[in-house]
N, C-alpha and C positions, 0 to 999 in steps of 0.2 A: 546511479540509476535515476531517471526522472519519471514521475507520473505525468504523462503528457496529456492530461485532461483534468477537468474538475466537474462538479455536479452540474454546473450551468454552462458547460462548453457550448459554443455556437453549433447549431445544426446546419442543415442545408448542404451536407456533404463536403464540408470545408476542412475537417480536422486532418484527414489523411494527407491532403495536399499540403497543409501547414507543416505536418511532420516531415514530409519529403523535402519541403523548401528550407527547413531549419536543420537538416541533418549535418551539414558542414559546420554550422555554428555550434551544435551540441558537441560534435567531436572535437572541435577546437577548444572548448571549455573543459574537455577531459571527461565528459559524460560517456559512459561505456555501455549503457543499456537504456532502452525505452520501454516503460510499462504502457502498453496500449490498452484502450478501453475494451470492454466486451464487444466482440466483432460480429456477433451473430444476431439474426433477426429476433426482436423482442416483441412482447405483446403490444407495446406502445408504438410500434412501427417506426416511422421516421422521426418521432419526437422522443423516443426512449433512450435513456442512458445505457441500456443493455442489461440492467440487473433484474429485469423481469423476462428472462429468456423464454422464447417460444420454440424456435427451430435452430438447433446447434449447427446444422449443416447449411444453413442459409447465411452466407457471409456478405449478403447484399447482391444476390443473384436472381432471386425469384420474387414474383409479385405476390407478396403475402403481407397481411396486416396493413393493407392500404399503400404499400410502397415496395419498390424493388430495392433501392438503396437503404442502408441503415441511416441513422442520424449522422454518422460520421463519413459515409461515402459508399461506393460500390465495392464489390469483390475485387475488381481490377485495380481500383485505387488503393485498397487495403494491401493487396499483394505487392503492388509497386512500391508503396511506402516501406514495407518490410524488407524487400529486396534492396532498396536504396540504403537503408540503415545498415544492413549486414555487409553490403559492398564497401561501406565506409568504416567497417570495424566496430559497429555499434550493435549490440545484441538486442533481440526482440523478446520481450516478456509478454506473454499472452494472458489475458484476464479470463479465468475459468470459473464459471458459475454453475455448480452441479448440486446445489442444495435444493432447488425448487424449479418448477416450470410454471408458465403463465400463459393465458390466452388460448385455452383449449378450444378445439373446433366443434366438438359435439358434447352433449350432456349424456351422462350415464346414471343409472339408479343402482345404489348399493347400500349396504348397511354400515352404520357408523355410530359412534358414541360421542355425545357432546362432553367436553371437558372444561374444567375451570381454567380460564386463561392465565390466572395467577398461580395455579398449581395443576399442571397438566396431568399429574398422576391421579387427580381427583375426578372421577366420573360424576357428571351432574345429570345424567339421563341413563335410561336403559338403551340397549341397541335399538335403532329404528332406521327406517329407510329414508335416504335423502337422494336428491338429484343435483349433480354438479358437473361443471365442465372439465371432465377428466379424460376425455377422448381426444387424442392428438393424432390426426391423420395427415397433416401437412399437404392439403390438396394442391397448393401452388407449386410444390416441388415434385409431386407425383412419383414418389419412390426413387428419384435420382439420389445416388450416393448411399442410401439406406432405405429399406422397405419396412423398418421397424415402426410399429405404431404403439403409442402409449395408451394404456387404459387405467382404470382405477386401481388395479393390482400393482401398478408401478409407483403408487403413492401411499404415504402413511397417514396423511391428513390434509384437510382443506379448510378454507375459511369462508366458503360460500355454500349455502344450501338453497336451492330454488324455492322461492315462496316462504322462506323461513327467516328467522332473525340471524344477525351476524353472530359468529362464534368460531370456536375451533372444534373441528369434528375429526376424531380419530377413526380412520377407515378400518373396517374389519375384513380381512382376507387371509389367505393361507400363507402368505410370505412374511407376515409380521405378527408378533404377539406383544402388543403395546408399542411404545416408542423405542427407538434404537438407544442403546446404552451409550451414555456420554460420561465425561470425566467429572462433571459438576452437577449439582442439584438445583441450580437456579431455575425458578418457576417450576419446581418439582422435576421437570425434565424439559430442556430447551431445544429438543430435537425440532419441534415445529417453529418456524420463523414466519413464513408468509406463503401466499399463493398455494400451489399444489406441492406439498413436501415430498421429495423423491424418496422412495423406499429402496435404500441401498442393499437391503437383505434379499431382494428379489434377484435371483441369479441371471435372469434374462436382462434386467436393467444393468447389472454390473457388466455383463458381456457387451451390451450395446455401448455403454460409456467407455469401455476399454477400446472397442473398435473405433468409436468416434475419435478418441484421442490420437490414435495412430493416423486416421484419415486427416485430422486437423494438422498434425505435424507434416504429413505428406504434402499438404497444400502450402503451408507457411514456413516450415522448417524453423519454428521458434526455438529459442535458446533457453527459455525459462518460462515458468508459470507463476502467476499470482492467484492463489486459491481463495475464493470468496467464502466468507461465513463458515469457516471450518469449526468454529465454536458450536455450530448446530448440526454437525455431521459426525458420524462414527469415525474415530481414529483408525479403526481397522480398514475402513473403505479406502482412505487415502494412502495408507501404507501399501495396499494391494495395487491401487490405481497408478501410483507413482512408480512402483517396482515394474509393473508391466509396461508402462510408457517408456521408461528408461531401457528396458530390455528390448522392446520393439524398435526403438529408434537407434540403439547403440550409442546413445549420448547420455552423459551425466547431467540430465536436465536440471537446472536450478529451480528450486521451488521455495516460495514464501507464502505462508498461510496468514489469513486475517483472523486471528483470535483476539478480538478487541475486548480487553478486560483491564481498563485503567486501574492501577492500584492493587491488582491481584496477580502479582508475580508468581505466586504459588500455582495458579492455574496454567500459566504459560509453561512453567516447568513440568507440570503434570502432563500437559499435552505433548510436549517434546518427548517425555519418557514413554507415553502411550504410543507415539508414532515412531519410536526408536530413532529419533534424530533424522528422519528422512526429509524434513523440511525445516527452513528457517521460519521465524515468526516476526511480525512487526512488533517493535517494542512500544506497546501502548502505555506502559508505565512511565517510560522516559518522556513520551509526548505529554502525558499529564503533568509531569514535573515541569516541563517547559511552559505549559499553560499556566500553572500556578505561579511559577517564578515571574512570568511576564505581568501577572496581575498583582504581585506583591511588592515589586520594586525593591528598594534597599532592605526591606524586611526579610527578604529571602536569603538564606545562607547558601551561597553558590558552592560551598564545599560539599553540600549534600545532593547536588544535582543528579548524580548517578546512583544515589541510594535506592535500593529496592527496585532495580531495573534489570531487564534481561541483558542489557549491554554489560552490566557489572558482573553478572554471575555466569553468563554463557555467551560471550561476545561473538563466537564463531557462528552462532545461529540467530543473531540479532540483526534485524533490518531496522535502521533508525529513521524516523520521520519527524519533521517539525509540524506539519499539517497535512491533511489529505481531504478527499472529497466528502468524508463523513464528519470531520471536525470543523470544516469551514463554516462561516456564519450562515445561519438559517437552516442548518441541517439538524437531524434528530440527535446526533451525538456531538452537537456543537461544542467545541472546546478550543477556539482559535488561540494561537499565540500572538500576543500584541506586537505590533510592528516594530516598536523600539527594541524588543528583545530578540527579534528574529536573527539579526546578524550574530548575536552571541550563540543562539541555538545552532545556527548553521556551522559556526566555527567548531562547536562542540561535537557535531557529527561528521564534519568534513575533514578536520585537521588532526583528529586523534586516531590511534591505531585500532580501536575496538569498534565493532559494528560495521555493517554495510549500509552506507547512507543512501536515502532516497529523497530527492527534492521534489517539490510540488509545483506544478505548472504556473499558478498565479504568482509564486514567489520569484520566478524568473521572467515572466512575461506580463504580469499584472492581469486583473480581471475586473469585469463590471457586470452586475446582474441585478434583477429585481425579483423578489419572491415574498411570500407571506411570512410574517413573524408569528410568534406563538399566540398572539392575540388576533391573528387573522388580518392584520393590516399590511399593505404593501410597504416593503422596505427596500431602498436602493442601497446596494453594497458596492463599494470601490475597494479593491484589494491592490495595493501598490506593489510594484516590483520591490524586492528586498534591497535595501541600500547596499551597494558594493558587493552583491552576491557573485558577480563575475570575478571579482578579485579573489574572493574566498575559493571559488571553484578552481581558478588558475593556481592558487596557492596549494590546493590539494594535488593538482596535476604535477606541479613542478617541485614542491618543497616538503610535503608532509610524508617524510620517509624516515626510516631508522628508529633507533631506540627512543622511547618516550620517558621523560622525567617530569613529574608533576610538582607544582609549587602552589599547593592549596592551603596556605596558612591563614588567610584572611577571609572572613565571611563574605565580603563584598568585592574582593579583588583577588582573582586567581590567575594562574598562568601555567604553561607547560612548554617544554622544548622537544623538538624532534631533531635528533643528531644528524640526520641525513645518512647517505650510504655512499658506496664507491662511485655511483653515477649521479646522484642528486645531492645538492646542498640542502641543509636542513632549515628549520625556522623556529622562532620563538613566538608564542602567542600569549597575549595579555588581554584581560577583560575585566570590566567592572559593571556592577548594577547600581553603582552609587557615584562617588566622587572620583576624580582623576587621582592617580598615584603612580607608584613604580614598584617593580618586583625585582629583586636580585636573583638572577638565574644563571646557570652554567650551560653554555653551549658545547664546551669541550675544547681541549687544547688545539685541535686542528683549526679552530677559528680565532686563536690568539692574535690580537692586534688587528683583527678585521673590523671594518665598519659595517654596522647593520642599519638598514633603513626600513621605515614603516610602509609596507606594501599598500596599506589602506589609506595612507597619506593623511593621517590625522596629525602626525608630528613631522615638521619639516627638518628637524635636526637629526643627524645620524647619531648612533650610539657606538662608542668604541669599546671593544672587548679587551680585557686586561691579558696579561701573559698566561693566565690559566684558562682563558676562555669565559670568564665571568663578566657580567655587566648589569647595571640597573636599567631595566627595560621599562619605559613609561607605559602607563595604562590610561586610556581615554575615559572620560566620565560617561557612564552608561553606554559603553560601546566596546569594540574589540579592535586590537591592533595585531598585525602579523609582521614580525620583524624578520628580514632576510638579509643575507650578505649582499653588500653593494655590488660585489663582483658578479653575483648571480642574477642581478636584477634585470639584465638585458635578455633573459631567457624568454 
């Protein structure tokens, strides 16, 4: 899977056309799914990345928020890009943002309680009346596709009160008694994240979101969903929502949730248990390990790279990433993996048997943008394409098959082999975060007497396997090599 956008992707309705134009290239590399950005109209109109959703039914069709098209293009461009992907055998993963809404059309008055932002269970006021933009009538759409209008009873909290100070205000109404129950007590209760927080306990809201999901699938026929900010939503809601979606579509829709909790594997496991395994999760702990390893150099013990990760304890529900739109430079959760380590990180997610890998757009295409740093100064960022990432992707497509055997004996120099299967020849992978070296590894008797060459082309000399299928495979300094049989190198 590839996340085919980043936080600073170009606007001007270019992205959908770019996806369409690159479909053949992606399929050639063995990429089987594309994670699309949020496709519906957002409060920021044509400048929004989509994570401030306004109208879920507006896929770039109606004149709302100052634009017809979204930042990424029109409804027609979106649907055409999706159809083109699927016609080439590439699945479409839709980005679903059901935690909050933004850009309300009208203000309403209602009662609320101000809470402590650092402990949302602590009330710091008595109930009082506030006015906020909680009425969503979608006048530009005028009832097409759905006549449902949102009001303050559809939300559990807001961060705006007309004429008042900023804060977090818990809304008082008949559908909720306090915040929704979550699996963790961060900030007392982290149900509230931003904007108008959706009240999933309201049965009318749930019915509307279920109906919308079926409508959305009827338009796009997506194959999977990426669920935004599940950390801030009730596990019960998504259990129900995914069950009904799969039932309504007759498809086993793939789902991956964004529960971003670096270094907190226990929370990922608790969420999986609470949702009864109905979705995968991004392995934020592994991404943190990559970030730390890339900043530690030879001081990092590569043998521990999978320690305390979802990939280690529950690989079937782990989606592995090296970077994403939240961890990239200048973002709030900034934790980028340094460029020298990225080939190692991608080898670790692409060429091993555990986890479902997701690559990041700038790592395949590069990126350039300018934004404010933490001190408020303009900073220009250049993200280079990862060195030889195409070779790693092709190695996954053609050679990363069969039983896996690890050779993790040295802190700075590790390797593994994939034996291959009846259809595919296997490979041997070596990497170092320090000096060059070599690792003695067994490919198996089927490869006895075969010559292996380095697909990454760091070493010009071939390696000859002995009568038992063993060889000393060289390791490049601070990089990765992928060794394949010379006979299979023409694939």
